[in-house]
C-alpha positions in Angstrom: 35.7 11.3 -56.6 31.6 13.1 -56.8 30.1 12.7 -53.5 26.7 11.0 -54.2 23.4 13.5 -53.1 20.6 10.9 -51.9 17.4 12.6 -52.2 14.6 10.1 -49.9 12.0 12.9 -50.4 10.6 14.6 -53.8 11.1 18.2 -51.7 14.7 17.4 -51.1 15.5 17.9 -54.8 13.3 20.8 -54.8 14.9 22.3 -52.2 18.6 21.5 -54.0 17.4 23.1 -57.7 16.3 26.1 -55.3 12.8 25.2 -56.5 9.4 26.3 -54.3 7.9 23.6 -52.3 6.0 20.7 -54.3 2.3 20.7 -54.0 1.8 17.0 -53.4 4.3 15.3 -51.2 4.6 12.3 -53.9 4.5 13.8 -57.3 6.2 16.5 -58.7 5.9 18.2 -62.3 9.3 20.3 -62.5 9.2 23.2 -65.0 13.1 22.5 -65.9 13.9 26.0 -66.9 13.1 27.2 -63.2 15.8 24.2 -62.1 18.9 26.5 -60.3 21.8 24.1 -58.9 23.9 25.4 -56.5 26.3 28.1 -58.0 30.0 26.7 -59.1 28.7 23.5 -59.3 31.3 21.5 -61.4 29.7 17.8 -60.7 27.1 15.8 -58.6 26.2 12.5 -58.3 22.3 12.1 -57.5 21.0 8.9 -56.4 16.9 9.5 -55.7 14.4 7.1 -53.9 11.6 7.7 -56.4 11.3 7.2 -60.4 12.3 10.2 -62.3 10.9 10.9 -66.3 12.7 13.9 -67.8 12.6 15.4 -71.2 15.1 18.2 -71.5 16.7 20.7 -73.7 19.4 22.8 -74.0 21.4 21.4 -70.8 24.7 22.6 -70.3 25.5 19.4 -68.3 26.5 16.1 -69.5 25.1 13.5 -68.1 26.3 9.5 -67.3 24.5 6.3 -66.1 27.2 3.4 -66.0 30.1 4.7 -68.2 27.5 5.8 -71.1 26.8 9.5 -71.8 23.2 11.1 -72.3 23.5 13.1 -75.9 20.4 16.2 -74.7 21.2 18.3 -78.3 17.9 17.1 -80.0 15.7 16.5 -76.8 14.9 13.6 -75.2 13.3 11.4 -72.6 15.0 9.9 -69.7 13.6 6.8 -67.0 15.4 6.7 -63.9 14.2 4.1 -61.0 15.0 5.0 -57.6 18.3 4.3 -56.0 20.3 4.5 -59.5 23.0 6.7 -59.4 23.1 10.0 -62.2 26.2 11.6 -62.6 25.9 15.1 -63.6 29.2 17.1 -65.1 29.5 20.6 -66.2 30.8 21.0 -69.6 31.5 24.6 -71.0 32.5 23.0 -74.2 29.0 22.4 -74.9 27.9 24.5 -77.7 24.9 26.1 -77.2 22.7 29.1 -78.5 23.2 32.1 -76.4 19.5 32.9 -76.3 18.9 28.9 -75.7 17.7 28.6 -72.1 17.6 25.1 -70.5 14.2 23.9 -70.8 11.9 20.5 -70.4 10.2 18.9 -67.5 11.2 16.2 -64.8 8.2 14.3 -63.2 9.1 12.9 -60.1 6.8 10.0 -58.3 7.4 8.3 -55.2 6.7 5.0 -55.3 4.2 5.1 -52.4 2.0 6.9 -55.0 1.6 4.0 -56.8 0.5 1.9 -54.0 -2.9 -0.2 -54.6 -3.0 1.3 -58.3 -2.1 -0.8 -61.4 1.5 0.5 -61.8 2.3 -0.8 -58.2 3.9 -4.2 -59.9 3.3 -3.2 -63.8 6.2 -0.3 -63.7 8.7 -2.4 -63.1 7.7 -4.5 -66.2 8.7 -1.5 -68.3 12.4 -2.1 -69.3 13.6 1.4 -70.0 13.9 2.0 -66.8 16.9 0.0 -66.6 18.4 1.3 -70.3 21.9 2.2 -70.6 22.2 5.8 -70.8 23.0 6.1 -74.2 19.8 4.8 -75.2 17.4 7.5 -73.8 14.6 7.6 -75.9 14.9 10.2 -78.7 11.9 11.8 -79.8 10.0 13.5 -82.8 8.5 16.8 -82.8 5.0 15.3 -83.0 6.0 13.0 -80.1 7.5 15.3 -78.1 4.8 17.7 -78.4 2.2 14.5 -77.5 4.3 13.9 -74.0 4.4 17.4 -73.0 0.7 17.2 -73.3 0.4 14.4 -70.9 2.8 15.4 -68.5 0.9 18.8 -68.6 -2.3 16.7 -67.8 -0.8 15.4 -64.9 0.5 18.5 -63.8 -3.1 20.2 -64.1 -4.4 17.3 -61.9 -2.6 17.1 -58.9 -2.7 21.0 -58.3 -6.2 21.0 -58.6 -8.2 20.1 -55.7 -7.5 16.4 -54.6 -10.9 14.1 -54.5 -11.1 10.3 -54.8 -10.6 10.3 -57.8 -7.1 12.3 -58.7 -5.0 9.6 -58.1 -6.8 7.1 -60.4 -7.0 9.9 -62.8 -2.9 10.7 -62.5 -1.7 6.8 -62.5 -3.7 6.3 -65.8 -2.0 9.3 -67.5 1.5 7.9 -66.4 0.4 4.2 -67.6 -0.5 6.3 -70.9 3.3 7.9 -71.1 4.7 5.1 -70.2 2.7 2.9 -73.0 3.7 5.9 -75.3 7.4 5.2 -74.6 7.6 1.7 -74.8 5.8 2.2 -78.4 8.4 4.5 -79.5 11.5 2.6 -77.6 10.1 -0.1 -80.5 10.4 2.2 -83.4 13.8 3.0 -82.3 15.2 -0.1 -81.9 14.1 -0.7 -85.5 15.3 2.9 -86.9 18.9 2.6 -85.1 19.9 -0.2 -86.8 23.3 1.3 -87.0 24.3 1.5 -83.2 22.0 -1.9 -82.9 24.3 -3.8 -85.3 27.3 -2.2 -84.0 26.5 -3.4 -80.2 25.6 -7.0 -82.0 28.8 -7.3 -83.4 30.1 -6.3 -80.1 28.2 -9.3 -78.3 29.7 -11.8 -81.1 33.2 -10.8 -80.5 32.9 -11.0 -76.5 31.2 -14.3 -76.8 34.1 -15.8 -79.4 37.0 -14.5 -77.3 35.7 -15.8 -74.3 35.2 -19.2 -75.9 38.8 -18.9 -77.4 40.3 -18.7 -74.5 42.0 -21.6 -72.8 40.9 -21.6 -69.4 37.6 -22.6 -69.4 37.5 -25.1 -67.4 38.6 -22.7 -64.8 36.4 -19.6 -65.5 33.0 -21.8 -66.7 30.4 -21.0 -68.7 29.4 -17.1 -69.6 26.3 -15.6 -68.5 24.0 -13.0 -69.3 25.0 -10.8 -66.3 28.8 -11.3 -67.8 28.1 -10.2 -70.9 25.9 -7.0 -70.3 28.6 -5.9 -67.4 31.2 -5.9 -70.2 28.9 -3.9 -72.4 28.1 -1.4 -70.0 24.3 -2.3 -70.4 21.5 -3.5 -68.5 20.9 -7.0 -68.8 17.1 -6.4 -69.6 18.1 -3.6 -72.4 20.5 -6.0 -74.1 18.1 -9.1 -74.5 15.3 -6.1 -75.7 18.0 -5.1 -78.6 18.9 -8.5 -79.2 15.5 -9.7 -79.9 14.6 -6.8 -81.9 17.3 -7.4 -84.0 17.6 -10.9 -84.2 14.7 -12.7 -82.7 17.0 -14.0 -79.8 17.6 -13.0 -76.2 21.2 -12.4 -74.5 20.8 -16.4 -73.3 20.2 -17.6 -76.4 22.7 -16.1 -78.4 25.3 -17.8 -75.5 24.0 -21.0 -76.3 24.5 -20.8 -79.9 27.9 -20.0 -79.4 28.3 -22.9 -77.2 26.7 -24.8 -80.1 28.9 -23.6 -82.6 32.2 -24.0 -80.2 30.9 -27.1 -79.2 30.6 -28.4 -83.0 34.2 -26.8 -83.9 35.6 -29.1 -81.5 33.3 -32.3 -82.2 34.5 -32.4 -86.0 38.4 -31.2 -85.2 39.8 -33.2 -82.1 39.5 -36.1 -80.8 38.8 -35.5 -77.3 35.8 -37.7 -75.6 32.7 -35.5 -74.9 33.2 -35.3 -71.4 36.3 -33.6 -72.1 34.7 -31.3 -74.8 32.3 -30.4 -72.4 35.0 -29.6 -69.6 36.9 -27.6 -72.2 34.0 -25.6 -72.9 33.1 -24.5 -69.4 30.1 -27.1 -68.1 30.9 -28.2 -64.6 28.7 -32.0 -65.7 28.8 -33.4 -69.1 25.3 -34.1 -68.6 24.2 -30.0 -68.9 26.2 -30.0 -72.0 24.9 -33.3 -73.6 21.7 -32.2 -72.6 22.1 -28.3 -74.1 23.4 -29.6 -77.1 20.5 -32.2 -77.7 18.2 -29.5 -77.6 19.3 -27.2 -79.6 20.2 -29.5 -82.2 17.9 -32.4 -81.9 20.6 -35.2 -81.5 23.5 -36.2 -79.3 26.8 -34.6 -79.3 27.9 -38.6 -80.2 25.4 -38.6 -83.1 26.8 -35.3 -84.4 30.3 -36.4 -84.2 29.5 -39.6 -86.4 27.2 -37.7 -88.7 29.8 -35.0 -89.6 33.0 -36.3 -88.8 
């Protein structure tokens, strides 16, 4: 098992990667071609107490977050929040051009840098900081150049003489970068329909299998956290993906599956309403009645009378 390497300060990562000291204690833009990890390193787990935004190419490592893998072949952006664990493992089988060299940028921002700025709370609203690793942001060449230009603007500003406007200007550039990332992620949800449909199918199969069990009285109802954990995804990302594809959140998909199974039981067996509620995992029949009526506009009993 790999030990976790913790970096509480940005300068700790600079030391580990054999970089010169950062020019600012709370923010640094690193040229990834200059990163030199300790020799003979086979793998490491990172945990950083600051935000990192990466754009990398030609990486001879595989990166894991949760149980999914990053694909660095095409040049992508990654967004990691403080205290998330990133697993990096050397892979000699990755086919890189011999003339190719690891390149890109790594922006590190300590949360303290955002104090008294618009991003102090707003940064937590960007769902992609919690995305599963296989949904890092893929960029077109034009989008990549745009992002690199913003990163260079940030670097130029914090390396200049700091004045009363420096923090405000840097934060505005970071916010611009995050807003573009949000736009590009929206495009990615639309264009990567194949993987999204596969995930949707997984959600449907997971819920069907759950409600086909015979011990729901003991198990209770599934929740969003259960579904997202089973699929190795963050709950925010799963709901975002489902909404982009179906217009419904994970919770709404769970409710729809409950109603589907309830209708099936109401029309195919003679159990009373309370028994059906318990068999579906409800703790209280009143909760079942309320949800059913909210979703169908009629009570379970009325549905049974109309459709049995």
